[in-house]
C-alpha positions in Angstrom: -0.4 -16.6 8.8 -1.6 -13.3 10.2 -4.0 -10.6 8.9 -2.5 -7.3 7.8 -3.6 -3.8 6.5 -1.4 -2.0 4.1 -2.0 1.7 3.2 -0.1 3.4 0.4 0.0 6.9 -0.8 1.3 7.3 -4.3 2.7 10.4 -6.0 0.0 12.8 -7.4 1.7 13.3 -10.8 0.9 9.7 -11.7 -2.2 8.9 -13.6 -5.0 7.0 -12.0 -4.5 3.9 -14.4 -0.7 3.9 -13.5 -1.5 3.9 -9.8 -4.1 1.1 -10.2 -1.4 -0.9 -12.1 1.2 -0.4 -9.3 -1.4 -1.4 -6.7 -2.2 -4.6 -8.8 1.6 -5.3 -8.8 1.7 -5.1 -5.0 -1.3 -7.5 -4.9 0.6 -9.9 -7.1 3.6 -9.8 -4.8 1.4 -10.4 -1.8 -0.5 -13.2 -3.6 2.7 -15.0 -4.3 3.2 -15.6 -0.5 -0.2 -15.0 1.0 -3.7 -13.9 0.0 -5.3 -10.5 -0.5 -8.8 -10.5 1.0 -9.7 -6.8 0.1 -8.4 -4.0 -2.1 -9.9 -0.5 -1.7 -8.8 2.4 -4.0 -9.6 5.8 -2.5 -8.3 8.0 -5.4 -6.6 11.3 -5.1 -7.0 13.1 -1.7 -5.5 16.3 -0.1 -3.1 15.8 2.7 -3.9 17.4 6.2 -0.2 18.6 6.0 2.5 18.9 3.4 4.6 15.8 2.8 7.8 16.2 0.8 6.5 19.5 -0.7 3.3 17.7 -1.9 -0.3 18.5 -0.9 -2.1 15.5 -2.4 -1.7 11.9 -3.4 -3.4 8.7 -4.4 -4.5 6.5 -1.5 -5.1 2.7 -1.5 -5.7 0.1 1.2 -5.1 -3.6 1.0 -6.3 -6.2 3.5 -4.1 -9.4 3.3 -2.8 -12.6 5.1 0.7 -13.5 5.0 3.8 -14.4 7.0 6.1 -12.0 8.8 9.0 -12.5 6.4 7.0 -11.4 3.4 5.8 -8.3 5.3 9.3 -7.3 6.0 10.3 -7.7 2.4 7.3 -5.8 1.3 7.9 -3.0 3.8 11.5 -2.7 2.6 10.5 -2.7 -1.2 7.7 0.0 -0.7 10.1 2.2 1.2 12.5 2.3 -1.8 9.8 2.6 -4.6 9.9 6.1 -6.0 6.2 6.2 -6.7 5.2 5.6 -3.1 5.3 8.7 -0.9 4.3 6.8 2.3 3.1 3.4 3.4 2.1 1.7 6.6 1.7 -2.0 7.3 -0.3 -2.8 10.5 -1.9 -5.9 12.1 -5.5 -5.9 11.2 -8.3 -5.9 13.7 -6.4 -7.3 16.7 -7.6 -10.8 16.0 -4.2 -12.2 16.1 
């Protein structure tokens, strides 16, 4: 298993509890095939530039360990999720 970092930006029209619920669901999916080591909710932030005619969104960052197959599945699912504006999964810390 390798260490990864996932950053997600959720739509601004959602409520904070709804976004926290969605982040919890993602943590559950990751937890089924790996381990979540840290979860950081940044809240609503303004964008440096407009994305899809939006100027702000809810940011969250997850640190986790998992296999590559689960990362590919998670990447595909987040790309299709309507509540997620952008997401990025990277290898964490270059330890691997």
